[in-house]
Structure formats: C-alpha cells, structure tokens
N, CA, C and O of each residue as an XYZ file, in Angstrom:
928
protein
N      35.828    104.299    115.275
C      36.652    105.509    115.334
C      37.457    105.661    114.040
O      38.010    104.695    113.513
N      37.506    106.897    113.546
C      38.258    107.181    112.335
C      39.733    107.358    112.680
O      40.079    108.181    113.528
N      40.591    106.597    112.035
C      42.030    106.687    112.260
C      42.592    107.863    111.468
O      42.344    107.983    110.269
N      43.351    108.733    112.142
C      43.929    109.897    111.489
C      45.447    109.752    111.367
O      46.116    109.251    112.270
N      45.972    110.206    110.221
C      47.412    110.187    109.959
C      47.860    111.597    109.614
O      47.357    112.181    108.654
N      48.785    112.151    110.365
C      49.309    113.467    110.043
C      50.281    113.380    108.877
O      51.005    112.394    108.738
N      50.299    114.409    108.041
C      51.199    114.402    106.874
C      51.862    115.768    106.728
O      51.207    116.806    106.825
N      53.176    115.749    106.493
C      53.942    116.979    106.280
C      54.768    116.848    105.006
O      55.279    115.772    104.696
N      54.892    117.932    104.285
C      55.687    117.959    103.060
C      56.888    118.871    103.253
O      56.737    120.052    103.567
N      58.077    118.319    103.066
C      59.310    119.094    103.167
C      59.779    119.420    101.759
O      59.983    118.521    100.943
N      59.951    120.704    101.474
C      60.273    121.114    100.107
C      61.620    121.824     99.985
O      62.040    122.177     98.883
N      62.291    122.032    101.106
C      63.594    122.713    101.044
C      64.440    122.271    102.232
O      63.969    121.606    103.155
N      65.713    122.673    102.169
C      66.634    122.272    103.219
C      67.165    120.865    102.955
O      66.748    120.210    102.000
N      68.080    120.405    103.796
C      68.623    119.049    103.624
C      67.565    117.996    103.899
O      66.613    118.240    104.640
N      67.729    116.846    103.313
C      66.789    115.752    103.534
C      66.929    115.253    104.976
O      68.034    114.920    105.403
N      65.833    115.198    105.726
C      65.924    114.748    107.127
C      66.312    113.278    107.209
O      65.908    112.468    106.375
N      67.094    112.950    108.216
C      67.551    111.573    108.367
C      66.614    110.742    109.228
O      66.249    109.624    108.865
N      66.229    111.294    110.367
C      65.398    110.523    111.287
C      64.206    111.338    111.758
O      63.281    111.602    110.991
N      64.234    111.733    113.020
C      63.129    112.450    113.630
C      62.963    113.848    113.035
O      63.947    114.544    112.784
N      61.695    114.260    112.808
C      61.426    115.579    112.244
C      61.442    116.681    113.292
O      61.536    117.861    112.954
N      61.351    116.300    114.567
C      61.315    117.302    115.629
C      62.600    118.129    115.609
O      63.705    117.587    115.619
N      62.432    119.447    115.579
C      63.582    120.339    115.543
C      64.103    120.607    114.147
O      65.078    121.340    113.977
N      63.457    120.014    113.132
C      63.874    120.231    111.746
C      63.218    121.519    111.251
O      61.996    121.550    111.104
N      63.981    122.585    110.988
C      63.410    123.906    110.701
C      62.398    123.947    109.559
O      61.400    124.664    109.643
N      62.645    123.187    108.494
C      61.801    123.282    107.309
C      60.381    122.776    107.533
O      59.509    122.986    106.689
N      60.143    122.119    108.650
C      58.824    121.530    108.867
C      58.233    121.916    110.228
O      57.193    121.393    110.626
N      58.891    122.819    110.927
C      58.474    123.182    112.284
C      57.022    123.637    112.364
O      56.271    123.156    113.213
N      56.614    124.567    111.483
C      55.247    125.091    111.557
C      54.210    124.021    111.252
O      53.147    123.987    111.871
N      54.518    123.148    110.298
C      53.578    122.070    109.979
C      53.387    121.153    111.187
O      52.264    120.765    111.509
N      54.482    120.813    111.847
C      54.397    119.946    113.025
C      53.621    120.625    114.149
O      52.855    119.980    114.865
N      53.826    121.929    114.297
C      53.103    122.673    115.328
C      51.609    122.669    115.049
O      50.804    122.464    115.957
N      51.237    122.896    113.790
C      49.826    122.886    113.416
C      49.196    121.522    113.660
O      48.079    121.428    114.168
N      49.915    120.468    113.299
C      49.389    119.116    113.492
C      49.313    118.761    114.974
O      48.432    118.008    115.390
N      50.235    119.301    115.769
C      50.190    119.054    117.210
C      48.947    119.691    117.820
O      48.312    119.107    118.698
N      48.602    120.888    117.355
C      47.395    121.542    117.861
C      46.165    120.688    117.559
O      45.233    120.624    118.360
N      46.170    120.041    116.411
C      45.075    119.125    116.082
C      45.101    117.938    117.034
O      44.069    117.534    117.569
N      46.287    117.385    117.239
C      46.435    116.221    118.115
C      45.951    116.526    119.524
O      45.367    115.665    120.182
N      46.192    117.754    119.992
C      45.771    118.155    121.337
C      44.250    118.147    121.479
O      43.720    117.997    122.580
N      43.563    118.308    120.365
C      42.097    118.342    120.414
C      41.471    116.949    120.354
O      40.292    116.767    120.659
N      42.277    115.980    119.959
C      41.757    114.619    119.829
C      41.661    113.953    121.192
O      42.486    114.202    122.071
N      40.671    113.121    121.362
C      40.490    112.406    122.620
C      40.826    110.939    122.415
O      40.193    110.245    121.620
N      41.831    110.479    123.146
C      42.180    109.073    123.104
C      42.853    108.619    121.824
O      42.887    107.422    121.537
N      43.392    109.554    121.047
C      44.058    109.156    119.803
C      45.328    109.978    119.601
O      45.299    111.207    119.654
N      46.428    109.293    119.371
C      47.700    109.952    119.118
C      47.888    110.099    117.617
O      47.693    109.145    116.864
N      48.268    111.291    117.185
C      48.415    111.568    115.753
C      49.860    111.357    115.325
O      50.739    112.144    115.673
N      50.101    110.291    114.569
C      51.428    110.063    114.008
C      51.622    110.946    112.787
O      50.660    111.230    112.074
N      52.852    111.386    112.534
C      53.120    112.276    111.404
C      54.073    111.603    110.425
O      55.157    111.157    110.801
N      53.655    111.537    109.164
C      54.452    110.954    108.085
C      54.844    112.086    107.136
O      54.214    113.144    107.132
N      55.882    111.863    106.337
C      56.319    112.971    105.490
C      56.911    112.492    104.167
O      57.319    111.342    104.010
N      56.935    113.431    103.230
C      57.661    113.265    101.968
C      58.645    114.418    101.847
O      58.447    115.495    102.410
N      59.712    114.160    101.096
C      60.679    115.211    100.770
C      60.654    115.374     99.258
O      61.023    114.458     98.523
N      60.218    116.543     98.794
C      60.127    116.766     97.346
C      60.282    118.251     97.040
O      59.490    119.076     97.497
N      61.301    118.580     96.267
C      61.493    119.979     95.874
C      60.533    120.358     94.746
O      60.182    121.526     94.574
N      60.118    119.348     93.987
C      59.149    119.570     92.909
C      58.144    118.423     92.929
O      58.510    117.261     93.103
N      56.870    118.771     92.747
C      55.803    117.766     92.753
C      55.176    117.723     91.360
O      54.458    118.640     90.961
N      55.455    116.646     90.629
C      54.907    116.521     89.281
C      53.617    115.714     89.252
O      52.939    115.625     88.228
N      53.303    115.143     90.375
C      52.101    114.329     90.480
C      52.153    113.573     91.792
O      53.102    113.729     92.560
N      51.149    112.759     92.060
C      51.110    112.007     93.306
C      52.291    111.052     93.413
O      52.706    110.696     94.516
N      52.832    110.636     92.273
C      53.988    109.738     92.286
C      55.226    110.406     92.892
O      56.156    109.720     93.317
N      55.238    111.738     92.932
C      56.353    112.467     93.548
C      56.270    112.445     95.067
O      57.204    112.842     95.763
N      55.122    111.970     95.571
C      54.876    111.935     97.014
C      54.561    110.503     97.435
O      53.417    110.197     97.769
N      55.558    109.627     97.424
C      55.314    108.201     97.681
C      54.690    107.892     99.041
O      53.884    106.969     99.154
N      55.049    108.645    100.061
C      54.471    108.384    101.382
C      52.989    108.727    101.403
O      52.173    107.954    101.907
N      52.645    109.883    100.856
C      51.237    110.282    100.793
C      50.438    109.293     99.955
O      49.340    108.892    100.340
N      50.983    108.904     98.821
C      50.287    107.952     97.946
C      50.054    106.626     98.659
O      48.978    106.036     98.559
N      51.070    106.166     99.377
C      50.940    104.898    100.102
C      49.852    104.993    101.167
O      49.038    104.079    101.299
N      49.830    106.088    101.928
C      48.828    106.267    102.970
C      47.420    106.288    102.391
O      46.519    105.613    102.890
N      47.244    107.071    101.331
C      45.918    107.185    100.714
C      45.468    105.861    100.114
O      44.294    105.504    100.217
N      46.381    105.131     99.489
C      46.046    103.818     98.927
C      45.638    102.843    100.034
O      44.712    102.049     99.861
N      46.331    102.910    101.165
C      46.069    101.982    102.263
C      44.707    102.207    102.906
O      44.039    101.249    103.296
N      44.293    103.466    103.017
C      43.040    103.754    103.724
C      41.855    103.958    102.781
O      40.731    104.152    103.244
N      42.081    103.918    101.496
C      40.995    104.124    100.535
C      39.877    103.107    100.776
O      40.095    101.896    100.730
N      38.689    103.625    101.031
C      37.554    102.751    101.277
C      37.437    102.291    102.718
O      36.528    101.534    103.056
N      38.354    102.744    103.577
C      38.329    102.367    104.996
C      38.089    103.607    105.858
O      37.982    104.722    105.348
N      38.008    103.395    107.159
C      37.787    104.506    108.076
C      39.128    105.128    108.478
O      39.626    104.915    109.584
N      39.684    105.885    107.569
C      40.955    106.536    107.835
C      41.053    107.831    107.059
O      40.467    107.966    105.985
N      41.804    108.797    107.608
C      41.983    110.081    106.932
C      43.421    110.549    107.097
O      44.025    110.409    108.161
N      43.951    111.105    106.017
C      45.267    111.736    106.063
C      45.030    113.238    106.213
O      44.228    113.821    105.484
N      45.731    113.859    107.160
C      45.511    115.281    107.443
C      46.781    116.079    107.166
O      47.841    115.787    107.720
N      46.667    117.083    106.311
C      47.755    118.024    106.059
C      47.298    119.386    106.551
O      46.101    119.673    106.551
N      48.228    120.222    106.968
C      47.779    121.513    107.504
C      47.313    122.456    106.404
O      46.445    123.296    106.640
N      47.887    122.330    105.184
C      47.525    123.256    104.103
C      47.835    122.603    102.753
O      48.997    122.345    102.441
N      46.800    122.338    101.956
C      46.990    121.743    100.629
C      47.953    122.558     99.763
O      48.650    122.003     98.913
N      47.990    123.861     99.981
C      48.797    124.732     99.127
C      50.274    124.354     99.138
O      50.998    124.648     98.188
N      50.712    123.718    100.188
C      52.116    123.305    100.265
C      52.459    122.362     99.116
O      53.566    122.396     98.579
N      51.506    121.532     98.752
C      51.714    120.579     97.651
C      51.648    121.288     96.306
O      52.522    121.116     95.457
N      50.596    122.089     96.123
C      50.374    122.701     94.808
C      51.388    123.791     94.485
O      51.691    124.023     93.315
N      51.909    124.453     95.492
C      52.905    125.502     95.241
C      54.180    124.932     94.641
O      54.945    125.667     94.018
N      54.423    123.644     94.814
C      55.623    122.988     94.295
C      55.356    122.215     93.001
O      56.239    121.532     92.482
N      54.155    122.329     92.500
C      53.789    121.625     91.267
C      53.834    122.596     90.083
O      53.277    123.689     90.180
N      54.480    122.233     88.971
C      54.480    123.098     87.792
C      53.047    123.453     87.400
O      52.154    122.611     87.489
N      52.826    124.678     86.973
C      51.485    125.173     86.685
C      50.703    124.258     85.731
O      49.513    124.023     85.944
N      51.343    123.752     84.704
C      50.649    122.955     83.696
C      50.215    121.586     84.217
O      49.391    120.917     83.594
N      50.769    121.168     85.358
C      50.444    119.845     85.907
C      49.465    119.901     87.082
O      49.078    118.861     87.615
N      49.072    121.088     87.478
C      48.256    121.221     88.684
C      46.842    120.660     88.525
O      46.311    120.070     89.466
N      46.234    120.830     87.375
C      44.888    120.274     87.167
C      44.915    118.757     87.297
O      44.024    118.158     87.900
N      45.949    118.142     86.723
C      46.068    116.678     86.804
C      46.310    116.229     88.248
O      45.771    115.211     88.681
N      47.117    116.986     88.989
C      47.385    116.644     90.384
C      46.107    116.738     91.211
O      45.830    115.870     92.039
N      45.342    117.783     90.985
C      44.077    117.941     91.717
C      43.132    116.780     91.419
O      42.477    116.252     92.318
N      43.070    116.389     90.137
C      42.200    115.270     89.752
C      42.643    113.972     90.430
O      41.807    113.168     90.842
N      43.959    113.771     90.545
C      44.486    112.578     91.217
C      44.062    112.542     92.688
O      43.633    111.512     93.208
N      44.196    113.688     93.330
C      43.886    113.746     94.752
C      42.385    113.658     95.022
O      41.961    113.084     96.026
N      41.588    114.228     94.123
C      40.133    114.220     94.320
C      39.561    112.808     94.348
O      38.477    112.593     94.890
N      40.273    111.846     93.773
C      39.805    110.458     93.794
C      39.685    109.914     95.215
O      38.903    109.002     95.485
N      40.483    110.499     96.123
C      40.487    110.003     97.501
C      39.507    110.751     98.396
O      39.299    110.379     99.551
N      38.908    111.809     97.853
C      37.830    112.519     98.526
C      37.964    112.687    100.023
O      38.868    113.361    100.516
N      37.041    112.058    100.737
C      36.900    112.174    102.191
C      38.171    111.805    102.953
O      38.357    112.229    104.093
N      39.044    111.016    102.327
C      40.223    110.495    103.017
C      41.387    111.480    103.119
O      42.368    111.190    103.804
N      41.306    112.630    102.460
C      42.413    113.595    102.498
C      41.870    114.938    102.956
O      41.108    115.592    102.244
N      42.275    115.342    104.164
C      41.697    116.516    104.822
C      42.706    117.653    104.967
O      43.893    117.419    105.193
N      42.212    118.896    104.834
C      43.026    120.100    104.966
C      42.613    120.842    106.245
O      41.439    121.167    106.427
N      43.585    121.108    107.128
C      43.271    121.787    108.377
C      42.847    123.241    108.160
O      41.917    123.728    108.803
N      43.527    123.916    107.265
C      43.235    125.333    107.034
C      41.824    125.524    106.500
O      41.080    126.380    106.977
N      41.467    124.727    105.516
C      40.147    124.850    104.899
C      39.067    124.116    105.687
O      37.874    124.376    105.526
N      39.508    123.193    106.543
C      38.574    122.337    107.292
C      37.630    121.615    106.337
O      36.421    121.540    106.553
N      38.224    121.094    105.287
C      37.450    120.403    104.260
C      38.304    119.313    103.638
O      39.533    119.382    103.665
N      37.643    118.300    103.075
C      38.396    117.261    102.380
C      38.504    117.613    100.897
O      37.780    118.469    100.390
N      39.395    116.953    100.240
C      39.751    117.311     98.867
C      38.598    117.147     97.882
O      38.608    117.740     96.803
N      37.613    116.349     98.252
C      36.501    116.103     97.325
C      35.335    117.055     97.455
O      34.373    116.964     96.693
N      35.406    117.983     98.424
C      34.264    118.883     98.636
C      34.640    120.364     98.485
O      33.924    121.241     98.968
N      35.754    120.633     97.818
C      36.197    122.020     97.675
C      35.331    122.798     96.695
O      34.877    122.264     95.683
N      35.111    124.071     97.014
C      34.382    124.946     96.103
C      35.293    125.346     94.958
O      36.498    125.101     95.013
N      34.738    125.957     93.924
C      35.553    126.399     92.792
C      36.583    127.447     93.232
O      37.712    127.459     92.740
N      36.191    128.315     94.152
C      37.106    129.341     94.640
C      38.272    128.696     95.390
O      39.421    129.107     95.228
N      37.977    127.692     96.203
C      39.038    126.999     96.941
C      39.976    126.258     95.995
O      41.186    126.210     96.220
N      39.417    125.689     94.948
C      40.250    125.000     93.963
C      41.173    125.990     93.255
O      42.343    125.693     93.014
N      40.644    127.158     92.927
C      41.457    128.166     92.260
C      42.597    128.641     93.167
O      43.688    128.958     92.695
N      42.327    128.684     94.464
C      43.380    129.052     95.418
C      44.533    128.063     95.355
O      45.699    128.453     95.427
N      44.206    126.785     95.220
C      45.240    125.759     95.122
C      45.985    125.856     93.792
O      47.211    125.755     93.745
N      45.233    126.052     92.719
C      45.826    126.063     91.386
C      46.713    127.286     91.139
O      47.519    127.300     90.209
N      46.556    128.303     91.973
C      47.361    129.522     91.809
C      48.322    129.734     92.990
O      48.914    130.805     93.121
N      48.473    128.733     93.833
C      49.307    128.857     95.036
C      50.770    129.078     94.675
O      51.258    128.564     93.669
N      51.453    129.840     95.499
C      52.889    130.072     95.287
C      53.597    130.095     96.634
O      52.997    130.443     97.650
N      54.861    129.727     96.640
C      55.658    129.696     97.869
C      56.103    131.122     98.229
O      56.179    131.977     97.346
N      56.395    131.389     99.497
C      56.278    130.458    100.625
C      54.852    130.390    101.165
O      54.100    131.361    101.074
N      54.492    129.260    101.715
C      53.163    129.067    102.288
C      53.238    129.351    103.781
O      54.075    128.792    104.490
N      52.370    130.210    104.239
C      52.343    130.554    105.653
C      50.945    130.295    106.223
O      49.958    130.892    105.793
N      50.892    129.407    107.184
C      49.628    129.118    107.855
C      49.917    128.678    109.279
O      50.702    127.757    109.505
N      49.289    129.329    110.227
C      49.484    128.995    111.639
C      48.134    128.701    112.285
O      47.277    129.580    112.383
N      47.958    127.485    112.714
C      46.728    127.083    113.385
C      46.819    127.487    114.849
O      47.761    127.117    115.549
N      45.840    128.243    115.298
C      45.853    128.712    116.674
C      45.412    127.592    117.617
O      44.435    126.894    117.345
N      46.139    127.426    118.729
C      45.731    126.399    119.691
C      44.405    126.764    120.340
O      44.067    127.942    120.454
N      43.665    125.764    120.759
C      42.397    126.005    121.436
C      42.683    126.445    122.865
O      43.321    125.705    123.615
N      42.223    127.642    123.263
C      42.487    128.087    124.641
C      41.762    127.202    125.637
O      40.640    126.756    125.395
N      42.415    126.959    126.754
C      41.794    126.144    127.787
C      40.659    126.922    128.458
O      40.817    128.086    128.828
N      39.534    126.264    128.604
C      38.399    126.903    129.260
C      38.705    127.083    130.742
O      39.212    126.173    131.397
N      38.393    128.257    131.258
C      38.646    128.514    132.669
C      37.675    127.715    133.525
O      36.470    127.711    133.277
N      38.205    127.052    134.518
C      37.362    126.241    135.386
C      36.493    127.137    136.255
O      36.928    128.228    136.626
N      35.271    126.709    136.594
C      34.398    127.487    137.475
C      35.073    127.724    138.828
O      35.904    126.927    139.263
N      34.705    128.836    139.493
C      35.299    129.199    140.771
C      35.147    128.080    141.798
O      36.091    127.768    142.525
N      33.966    127.478    141.859
C      33.719    126.421    142.841
C      34.672    125.244    142.638
O      35.169    124.662    143.602
N      34.924    124.897    141.364
C      35.828    123.782    141.074
C      37.257    124.140    141.461
O      37.977    123.305    142.009
N      37.678    125.390    141.178
C      39.025    125.817    141.534
C      39.216    125.788    143.041
O      40.265    125.374    143.534
N      38.190    126.231    143.777
C      38.274    126.221    145.236
C      38.344    124.792    145.761
O      39.071    124.505    146.713
N      37.587    123.904    145.136
C      37.604    122.501    145.558
C      38.972    121.878    145.324
O      39.473    121.127    146.162
N      39.573    122.191    144.184
C      40.901    121.680    143.881
C      41.948    122.243    144.841
O      42.884    121.548    145.235
N      41.774    123.518    145.210
C      42.700    124.138    146.160
C      42.601    123.463    147.527
O      43.615    123.189    148.168
N      41.365    123.197    147.968
C      41.176    122.522    149.258
C      41.760    121.115    149.223
O      42.364    120.657    150.193
N      41.571    120.437    148.098
C      42.100    119.084    147.958
C      43.630    119.095    148.012
O      44.241    118.262    148.681
N      44.243    120.047    147.300
C      45.709    120.152    147.293
C      46.236    120.466    148.688
O      47.266    119.935    149.104
N      45.518    121.342    149.417
C      45.932    121.697    150.772
C      45.848    120.489    151.701
O      46.718    120.276    152.545
N      44.777    119.696    151.530
C      44.604    118.499    152.365
C      45.721    117.495    152.110
O      46.263    116.906    153.046
N      46.065    117.302    150.825
C      47.151    116.381    150.469
C      48.470    116.874    151.053
O      49.277    116.080    151.538
N      48.685    118.191    151.003
C      49.915    118.773    151.536
C      50.012    118.537    153.045
O      51.085    118.229    153.564
N      48.878    118.683    153.745
C      48.875    118.455    155.193
C      49.211    117.003    155.524
O      49.967    116.721    156.454
N      48.638    116.094    154.748
C      48.895    114.665    154.969
C      50.386    114.355    154.791
O      50.979    113.628    155.586
N      50.977    114.919    153.735
C      52.406    114.687    153.469
C      53.260    115.262    154.599
O      54.197    114.618    155.070
N      52.925    116.486    155.029
C      53.694    117.110    156.112
C      53.582    116.295    157.400
O      54.559    116.126    158.129
N      52.373    115.794    157.666
C      52.156    114.996    158.879
C      52.977    113.710    158.831
O      53.603    113.329    159.820
N      52.971    113.054    157.691
C      53.740    111.815    157.543
C      55.234    112.073    157.726
O      55.936    111.299    158.377
N      55.710    113.176    157.138
C      57.134    113.514    157.272
C      57.485    113.803    158.731
O      58.522    113.372    159.234
N      56.584    114.551    159.404
C      56.831    114.886    160.809
C      56.828    113.628    161.673
O      57.659    113.486    162.570
N      55.903    112.724    161.404
C      55.842    111.469    162.164
C      57.111    110.651    161.952
O      57.626    110.035    162.885
N      57.610    110.650    160.721
C      58.819    109.895    160.405
C      60.020    110.449    161.175
O      60.822    109.688    161.718
N      60.139    111.789    161.217
C      61.245    112.412    161.945
C      61.121    112.156    163.446
O      62.117    111.968    164.145
N      59.878    112.152    163.924
C      59.652    111.899    165.350
C      60.108    110.494    165.712
O      60.709    110.288    166.766
N      59.833    109.542    164.861
C      60.262    108.162    165.134
C      61.788    108.060    165.122
O      62.377    107.362    165.947
N      62.425    108.770    164.172
C      63.892    108.741    164.116
C      64.505    109.298    165.404
O      65.459    108.731    165.937
N      63.953    110.411    165.901
C      64.481    111.007    167.138
C      64.198    110.109    168.340
O      65.020    109.983    169.247
N      63.018    109.486    168.327
C      62.666    108.592    169.433
C      63.631    107.415    169.485
O      64.050    107.000    170.565
N      63.984    106.875    168.319
C      64.932    105.759    168.267
C      66.322    106.208    168.702
O      67.034    105.475    169.388
N      66.701    107.426    168.296
C      67.996    107.960    168.687
C      68.059    108.184    170.199
O      69.068    107.891    170.840
N      66.974    108.703    170.753
C      66.903    108.949    172.192
C      67.032    107.647    172.972
O      67.733    107.567    173.981
N      66.334    106.632    172.475
C      66.377    105.327    173.141
C      67.784    104.735    173.082
O      68.254    104.131    174.045
N      68.457    104.919    171.924
C      69.816    104.412    171.763
C      70.786    105.105    172.723
O      71.643    104.452    173.318
N      70.652    106.425    172.873
C      71.505    107.172    173.786
C      71.242    106.767    175.241
O      72.163    106.661    176.051
N      69.981    106.549    175.542
C      69.588    106.169    176.899
C      70.211    104.832    177.280
O      70.717    104.666    178.390
N      70.169    103.860    176.331
C      70.744    102.535    176.592
C      72.257    102.620    176.764
O      72.855    101.823    177.487
N      72.871    103.596    176.090
C      74.320    103.757    176.188
C      74.736    104.586    177.378
O      75.921    104.858    177.573
N      73.777    104.983    178.165
C      74.070    105.759    179.362
C      74.481    107.180    179.083
O      75.118    107.824    179.917
N      74.118    107.682    177.903
C      74.483    109.048    177.560
C      73.304    110.005    177.744
O      72.159    109.586    177.915
N      73.614    111.281    177.703
C      72.591    112.306    177.921
C      71.529    112.266    176.823
O      71.842    112.098    175.644
N      70.278    112.423    177.229
C      69.170    112.462    176.262
C      68.482    113.826    176.290
O      67.302    113.953    175.964
N      69.254    114.846    176.688
C      68.682    116.201    176.694
C      68.416    116.647    175.262
O      68.962    116.077    174.317
N      67.594    117.648    175.105
C      67.269    118.164    173.769
C      68.528    118.629    173.040
O      68.675    118.426    171.835
N      69.438    119.261    173.798
C      70.681    119.749    173.190
C      71.547    118.589    172.713
O      72.134    118.650    171.633
N      71.628    117.508    173.539
C      72.434    116.336    173.164
C      71.814    115.614    171.971
O      72.521    115.189    171.058
N      70.490    115.478    171.985
C      69.796    114.825    170.864
C      70.030    115.585    169.560
O      70.266    114.976    168.517
N      69.964    116.913    169.621
C      70.180    117.732    168.424
C      71.593    117.520    167.880
O      71.790    117.394    166.672
N      72.569    117.483    168.784
C      73.962    117.304    168.357
C      74.176    115.952    167.694
O      74.803    115.868    166.638
N      73.649    114.880    168.318
C      73.808    113.540    167.758
C      73.052    113.393    166.435
O      73.545    112.755    165.504
N      71.862    113.981    166.352
C      71.080    113.900    165.105
C      71.834    114.560    163.955
O      71.871    114.035    162.842
N      72.436    115.720    164.234
C      73.193    116.433    163.201
C      74.439    115.653    162.797
O      74.815    115.640    161.625
N      75.086    114.996    163.778
C      76.271    114.198    163.478
C      75.932    113.018    162.572
O      76.725    112.644    161.708
N      74.763    112.440    162.770
C      74.347    111.265    161.989
C      73.669    111.633    160.672
O      73.247    110.754    159.920
N      73.566    112.920    160.398
C      72.987    113.359    159.119
C      71.472    113.294    159.062
O      70.882    113.297    157.981
N      70.846    113.236    160.227
C      69.373    113.242    160.265
C      68.913    114.682    160.100
O      69.280    115.546    160.897
N      68.118    114.946    159.077
C      67.665    116.305    158.786
C      66.262    116.546    159.320
O      65.497    115.606    159.536
N      65.938    117.798    159.528
C      64.570    118.166    159.898
C      63.665    117.973    158.685
O      64.146    117.672    157.593
N      62.374    118.143    158.871
C      61.431    117.973    157.757
C      61.689    118.984    156.642
O      61.306    118.761    155.494
N      62.335    120.088    156.982
C      62.644    121.111    155.974
C      64.057    120.977    155.436
O      64.524    121.822    154.671
N      64.744    119.895    155.846
C      66.078    119.641    155.320
C      67.195    120.363    156.038
O      68.328    120.389    155.556
N      66.889    120.961    157.201
C      67.903    121.693    157.933
C      68.480    120.889    159.092
O      68.215    119.695    159.231
N      69.285    121.573    159.933
C      69.870    120.916    161.092
C      68.987    121.128    162.323
O      68.163    122.040    162.390
N      69.201    120.246    163.280
C      68.394    120.279    164.494
C      68.970    121.278    165.501
O      70.177    121.506    165.573
N      68.055    121.858    166.267
C      68.430    122.697    167.404
C      67.691    122.136    168.614
O      66.796    121.302    168.474
N      68.059    122.583    169.759
C      67.402    122.090    170.966
C      65.904    122.371    170.939
O      65.103    121.529    171.344
N      65.525    123.562    170.460
C      64.097    123.925    170.427
C      63.313    123.052    169.444
O      62.193    122.635    169.740
N      63.907    122.772    168.267
C      63.193    121.936    167.287
C      63.058    120.501    167.794
O      62.064    119.832    167.510
N      64.060    120.024    168.549
C      63.979    118.686    169.141
C      62.863    118.644    170.181
O      62.108    117.674    170.242
N      62.753    119.705    171.006
C      61.702    119.749    172.034
C      60.316    119.686    171.403
O      59.421    119.025    171.929
N      60.139    120.374    170.275
C      58.823    120.347    169.603
C      58.479    118.945    169.147
O      57.343    118.493    169.288
N      59.487    118.248    168.590
C      59.231    116.890    168.110
C      58.985    115.937    169.275
O      58.112    115.072    169.193
N      59.741    116.086    170.354
C      59.537    115.235    171.531
C      58.153    115.456    172.122
O      57.506    114.517    172.586
N      57.700    116.721    172.099
C      56.356    117.023    172.580
C      55.310    116.344    171.702
O      54.285    115.871    172.193
N      55.582    116.300    170.394
C      54.660    115.648    169.451
C      54.551    114.158    169.800
O      53.470    113.570    169.769
N      55.708    113.568    170.133
C      55.708    112.143    170.475
C      54.887    111.894    171.738
O      54.099    110.952    171.808
N      55.088    112.760    172.737
C      54.366    112.617    173.999
C      52.857    112.744    173.795
O      52.085    111.972    174.364
N      52.436    113.719    172.981
C      51.019    113.942    172.771
C      50.371    112.793    172.001
O      49.208    112.459    172.226
N      51.148    112.185    171.078
C      50.588    111.090    170.270
C      50.430    109.798    171.075
O      49.686    108.901    170.677
N      51.133    109.709    172.208
C      51.069    108.493    173.014
C      50.077    108.609    174.172
O      49.864    107.656    174.921
N      49.476    109.794    174.304
C      48.505    109.983    175.390
C      47.190    109.261    175.094
O      46.262    109.314    175.901
C-alpha cells in the first residue's frame, strides 16, 4: 500500500501554534484534503504544513522537503491540493529553479487539482505554475454517495424495525418485572394491590413507564395482563 501524506501551505495570517482545524488561512486546503481522505479505504490522511510568506526554493518549505526526502525511492506520496499555492509565492525569477527542484521527486509529489505528479506535467501545466498568482482558489467537490438500491433500503428498514421491536419488548418486560416485584412487596405488607394502588406506589418510587411517563391504573392493568399472558 502506498502511504499518503497530506500537505498544506500557509502563506498569510498569524503563524499557527498547534492544530490547523479552524485556522482560516488553510480551511479550504484542509477541506480538499479531507475529501481525498474520505475516498481512501483503510487509510487515514495526516496533514503536515509549512508557513512561508515567500518561497525562494524548497529550502523555504522545510516540512515539505523533509517529507519528500524521507519517502524518496519508497512507496510514499505527498499530496497537495494545488501546486499553484507554492509557485504563486515564489519570485518570478526563481520559479524555474523551484520547478526543477520539485521535479526530482517525480511520482512522490501529487497535485489533487491536476490529478498528476510533478514529474509528468505537460508544458501547458508547467506554464500555469510558472505564471500563477495569488489568491489561489480551488475547491475539490466531494464524491456524492451512491443511492442504495430499493431492495437494500427496504431490507435495512425491516432490520431497523425488527431491532426497534426487540428493544421495546425488552423495555416492556423490564417494566413488567418491576411492577410484579412492587405488587408482591405490597401484598406481603398487607396493602392493596389494585391497579390504582400500584400506579400510585410506582409513581412515588420514581418508576417510569417505557415512555418515561407516570403510571395510571389503565397502564398498570395492561402491564399486569402482559405478565399473566407470559406465564400461561
């Protein structure tokens, strides 16, 4: 499996201290990289960054240089959402040299917008980089979720309904046992075990119905009937 490393370049605003999440200057880049991460199976995309108001060469981007040096010749790729972010901050006279530096890493440095690595760019794509200017705007669209077939949706609905019935049954059985124990306790104490008395004692003790409400004589009768039917 090819290991992927997300990369973001911050070129304005205050220097971030810790987490990049919520940092305005890099929000769109993080969003684009997240959309990529969502498409990956079984791999989490970590995001690394540099802060540089001006890029005079790869040495101005120590994090990127370190990543590329580490994976050079190995199964790893650094992914940026748009190469233009780097070149737009490089003085015009230094851009050819910067491109030559990056091209050495070829397959290992990938651009999301172009869907190409730095070593396979056409002349037109290279010219786009060499003439790039700020601000850079690129938004990667998320992959829409495929609609599930009708049969699968119906199966999931039936499954959810079955699970719901099981939960309701378990809750009802639990409440029935609580009332049965309360009834037995009242009986041993020589007190009334009528539905009205059971409802009053249950409410006093904070025993709630399955829906979280208070007991009434009619709701107690239904539960007592449930107990009788289950013991037949």
